[in-house]
C-alpha positions as CSV (number, residue, x, y, z in Angstrom):
1,X,157.2,147.0,8.8
2,X,155.5,144.3,10.8
3,X,158.9,142.4,10.6
4,X,160.9,145.2,11.8
5,X,159.1,145.6,14.9
6,X,160.0,141.9,15.7
7,X,163.2,142.2,14.9
8,X,164.0,145.6,16.8
9,X,162.3,145.0,20.2
10,X,163.5,148.4,21.6
11,X,162.1,150.0,18.4
12,X,158.8,148.3,19.1
13,X,158.6,149.3,22.7
14,X,159.4,153.0,21.4
15,X,157.0,153.3,19.0
16,X,154.4,151.4,21.2
17,X,154.9,154.1,23.9
18,X,154.4,156.9,21.5
19,X,151.3,155.6,20.1
20,X,149.8,155.1,23.6
21,X,150.6,158.8,24.3
22,X,148.9,160.1,20.9
23,X,146.0,157.8,21.5
24,X,144.1,160.1,24.1
25,X,141.3,157.8,24.8
26,X,143.6,154.8,25.9
27,X,146.1,156.8,27.8
28,X,143.3,158.8,29.5
29,X,141.6,155.3,30.5
30,X,144.9,154.2,31.7
31,X,145.2,157.1,33.8
32,X,141.8,156.9,35.4
33,X,142.4,153.5,36.0
34,X,145.7,153.6,37.7
35,X,143.9,156.3,39.8
36,X,141.3,154.2,41.1
37,X,143.1,150.7,41.2
38,X,143.9,151.1,44.9
39,X,140.0,150.8,45.6
40,X,140.3,147.3,44.3
41,X,140.6,144.5,46.5
42,X,140.1,140.8,47.0
43,X,138.7,138.6,44.2
44,X,138.9,140.4,41.0
45,X,136.7,139.7,38.1
46,X,137.8,141.5,34.5
47,X,134.5,141.2,32.3
48,X,135.3,141.5,28.8
49,X,139.1,141.3,29.7
50,X,140.5,140.8,26.1
51,X,144.1,140.3,26.4
52,X,143.9,141.6,29.7
53,X,145.9,144.9,29.2
54,X,144.9,146.4,32.8
55,X,145.9,143.4,34.8
56,X,149.4,144.9,35.8
57,X,147.5,148.0,37.0
58,X,145.4,145.8,39.7
59,X,147.6,143.0,40.5
60,X,149.4,145.0,43.6
61,X,145.9,145.4,45.0
62,X,143.9,142.1,44.5
63,X,144.6,138.5,45.6
64,X,142.9,137.1,42.3
65,X,142.5,138.3,38.7
66,X,140.1,136.3,36.7
67,X,139.5,137.4,33.2
68,X,136.3,136.7,31.2
69,X,135.0,137.1,27.8
70,X,131.8,136.7,25.5
71,X,132.7,133.6,23.4
72,X,131.4,134.5,20.2
73,X,132.5,138.0,20.1
74,X,136.2,137.4,21.5
75,X,136.8,134.9,18.7
76,X,136.4,137.4,16.1
77,X,139.1,139.5,17.5
78,X,142.8,139.5,17.1
79,X,142.9,139.3,20.8
80,X,142.0,135.6,20.3
81,X,145.3,135.0,18.6
82,X,147.3,136.6,21.4
83,X,149.4,134.9,23.8
84,X,147.1,136.1,26.8
85,X,143.7,136.0,26.9
86,X,140.8,134.9,29.1
87,X,140.5,132.4,31.9
88,X,136.9,131.6,31.0
89,X,134.5,132.0,28.0
90,X,131.0,132.3,28.7
91,X,127.6,132.8,26.6
92,X,127.3,136.3,27.2
93,X,124.0,136.0,29.2
94,X,124.8,134.5,32.9
95,X,128.4,135.0,34.3
96,X,129.4,131.3,35.5
97,X,129.9,132.3,39.1
98,X,127.9,132.2,42.4
99,X,126.3,135.1,43.9
100,X,128.6,137.4,45.7
101,X,131.6,135.6,44.4
102,X,134.0,138.8,44.0
103,X,135.3,141.8,45.9
104,X,135.7,143.9,42.9
105,X,134.8,143.6,39.1
106,X,136.3,145.5,36.5
107,X,134.6,146.5,32.8
108,X,136.4,148.6,30.6
109,X,134.9,149.8,27.2
110,X,132.9,146.9,26.9
111,X,129.2,148.3,27.8
112,X,128.9,149.8,24.3
113,X,129.0,146.5,22.8
114,X,126.4,144.7,24.5
115,X,122.9,144.9,23.1
116,X,121.3,144.3,26.6
117,X,123.5,146.7,28.9
118,X,121.0,146.5,32.1
119,X,121.5,142.9,32.0
120,X,125.1,142.7,32.0
121,X,125.2,145.4,34.8
122,X,122.5,143.2,36.7
123,X,125.2,140.1,36.4
124,X,128.0,142.1,37.5
125,X,126.4,143.5,40.5
126,X,124.9,139.7,41.3
127,X,128.6,138.2,41.3
128,X,129.4,141.3,43.6
129,X,129.7,141.0,47.4
130,X,127.8,143.6,49.7
131,X,130.3,146.5,49.7
132,X,132.1,145.3,46.7
133,X,133.3,147.6,44.0
134,X,132.6,147.7,40.3
135,X,135.0,149.9,38.4
136,X,133.4,150.6,35.0
137,X,134.7,152.8,31.9
138,X,132.6,153.6,29.0
139,X,132.7,155.8,26.0
140,X,130.7,159.1,25.5
141,X,131.7,160.3,22.5
142,X,133.8,157.7,20.4
143,X,134.2,156.7,16.4
144,X,132.4,153.6,15.4
145,X,134.3,150.7,16.1
146,X,133.9,146.6,16.3
147,X,131.3,146.8,13.9
148,X,128.8,145.5,13.8
149,X,128.9,145.3,17.6
150,X,128.9,148.9,18.6
151,X,125.6,150.0,20.2
152,X,125.6,152.7,22.7
153,X,127.2,155.7,24.1
154,X,126.8,156.7,27.9
155,X,126.4,159.8,29.9
156,X,127.0,159.7,33.8
157,X,123.3,160.0,34.4
158,X,122.7,156.5,32.2
159,X,125.4,154.7,33.9
160,X,123.6,156.1,37.4
161,X,120.3,154.8,36.2
162,X,121.9,151.3,35.0
163,X,123.7,151.0,38.2
164,X,120.8,151.8,40.4
165,X,118.7,149.4,38.7
166,X,121.1,146.6,39.8
167,X,121.6,147.9,43.5
168,X,124.6,149.6,42.9
169,X,125.3,153.1,43.9
170,X,127.6,155.2,42.0
171,X,130.2,157.1,44.1
172,X,132.4,158.4,42.0
173,X,132.7,159.8,38.6
174,X,135.7,160.6,36.5
175,X,135.6,162.5,33.3
176,X,138.0,161.2,30.7
177,X,139.3,164.3,28.9
178,X,137.6,167.4,27.8
179,X,136.4,169.4,24.6
180,X,140.0,169.3,23.4
181,X,140.4,165.8,23.9
182,X,137.3,165.0,21.9
183,X,138.6,167.1,19.0
184,X,142.0,166.1,19.0
185,X,141.0,162.3,19.3
186,X,138.7,162.6,16.3
187,X,141.1,164.6,14.1
188,X,143.8,161.9,15.2
189,X,141.6,159.1,14.4
190,X,141.0,160.4,10.9
191,X,144.5,161.2,10.2
192,X,145.4,157.5,11.6
193,X,143.1,155.3,9.9
194,X,141.5,157.2,6.7
195,X,144.9,159.0,5.6
196,X,147.9,156.8,7.0
197,X,145.6,153.7,7.3
198,X,147.7,152.3,10.3
199,X,145.1,149.6,11.5
200,X,147.4,146.5,10.7
201,X,150.6,148.6,12.2
202,X,149.0,149.3,15.4
203,X,147.9,145.6,15.9
204,X,151.4,144.8,15.0
205,X,152.1,146.8,18.3
206,X,149.6,145.1,20.2
207,X,146.9,147.8,20.0
208,X,143.2,147.3,18.8
209,X,143.2,143.9,20.3
210,X,139.1,143.9,20.3
211,X,139.0,144.8,16.5
212,X,138.8,142.1,13.6
213,X,142.0,141.7,11.7
214,X,143.2,145.1,9.7
215,X,143.3,144.4,6.0
216,X,144.7,147.6,4.6
217,X,148.1,148.5,3.8
218,X,149.6,151.0,5.7
219,X,150.5,154.2,3.6
220,X,154.3,154.4,4.9
221,X,154.9,157.5,2.7
222,X,152.3,159.4,4.6
223,X,153.6,158.8,8.5
224,X,156.6,161.7,8.0
225,X,153.5,164.3,7.9
226,X,150.6,162.4,9.9
227,X,152.9,161.6,13.1
228,X,154.0,165.2,14.0
229,X,150.2,166.3,13.2
230,X,149.1,163.6,15.7
231,X,152.0,164.4,18.4
232,X,150.9,168.1,17.9
233,X,147.3,167.3,18.4
234,X,147.7,165.2,21.5
235,X,149.9,167.7,23.3
236,X,148.0,170.5,22.6
237,X,144.5,168.9,23.9
238,X,146.4,168.1,27.2
239,X,147.3,171.4,27.8
240,X,144.0,173.0,26.6
241,X,142.0,170.4,28.9
242,X,143.8,172.2,31.6
243,X,143.5,175.8,30.8
244,X,140.1,175.8,29.3
245,X,138.2,172.8,30.4
246,X,134.5,172.1,29.5
247,X,132.4,169.7,31.6
248,X,129.9,168.9,29.1
249,X,132.2,167.5,26.6
250,X,134.2,164.4,27.0
251,X,135.4,161.0,25.5
252,X,133.8,159.2,28.4
253,X,133.5,158.1,32.0
254,X,134.6,156.0,34.4
255,X,132.5,155.0,37.7
256,X,133.0,153.6,40.8
257,X,129.9,152.1,41.8
258,X,129.4,149.8,45.3
259,X,126.8,147.2,46.0
260,X,124.9,147.7,48.7
261,X,122.3,146.5,51.3
262,X,119.7,149.1,50.1
263,X,116.6,148.5,48.2
264,X,116.6,148.2,44.3
265,X,113.6,150.6,44.9
266,X,115.5,153.3,47.1
267,X,118.7,153.2,44.5
268,X,116.6,153.8,41.3
269,X,114.2,156.3,43.0
270,X,117.3,158.4,43.8
271,X,119.4,158.1,40.4
272,X,116.1,159.3,38.6
273,X,115.5,162.2,41.1
274,X,116.9,165.7,39.5
275,X,119.8,166.6,41.2
276,X,122.3,169.6,40.5
277,X,125.0,167.2,42.0
278,X,124.4,164.6,39.7
279,X,126.8,165.8,36.8
280,X,129.4,168.4,38.5
281,X,131.0,165.6,40.6
282,X,132.6,164.4,37.6
283,X,136.4,164.8,38.1
284,X,138.4,165.9,35.2
285,X,141.0,163.7,34.1
286,X,143.8,166.0,33.5
């Protein structure tokens, strides 16, 4: 199957596009990043960039796009063998840049993989210029992945507190799907990874770059049954998320935060204060 995809590029592209549409977590993140990309400007730092799958979304809006990865974690992934990759590797502690070096910092589905998330958010804030923007996506409900380096899941309240402690003010919260996307994604993950065992096939198409190499062989004979079920689940979820949304169930959140000159104490006090507006500002991603 890997050889077939290489030999027939058009088939490979169609398979990847279909796979991306079925993968609700991926497609919803891409949809939201496309929506907020115009807020990026100037020099952009992509922290945890992998093989830079989002660069094409931001290039029209920024003057420079720099990707950086935690060296030890990155070398264990399939992305380390890709032709594209980070511009820089670092030790996972201090970003190798001066204070206020970037206008935009991007951090997509990375925060759950660091054992010290507050320290990472503080570093991202440190390298942001005053009024710079942080675009951060993190999961709320998602399967275990990139094990054993999978530590946390995040509510919008937790993200606000992390940002406030680093001198960042959350100005937008976007919800990545609703109840039906959560249910469909979990069922599709089971069908894909437990029934059809498509991890290796997905990596051949360029997906799952942050995972280690999948060793299980794909059960090709299951695909005629599994693929239509997964298509149906993803399509139904998209429709039901629109007509019967649930604000308390989602795959994750994307936040837009800005670095301001207000004191850390002011930010933290505001983030911890009870407010009815804290969660309802989450915007549906459908």
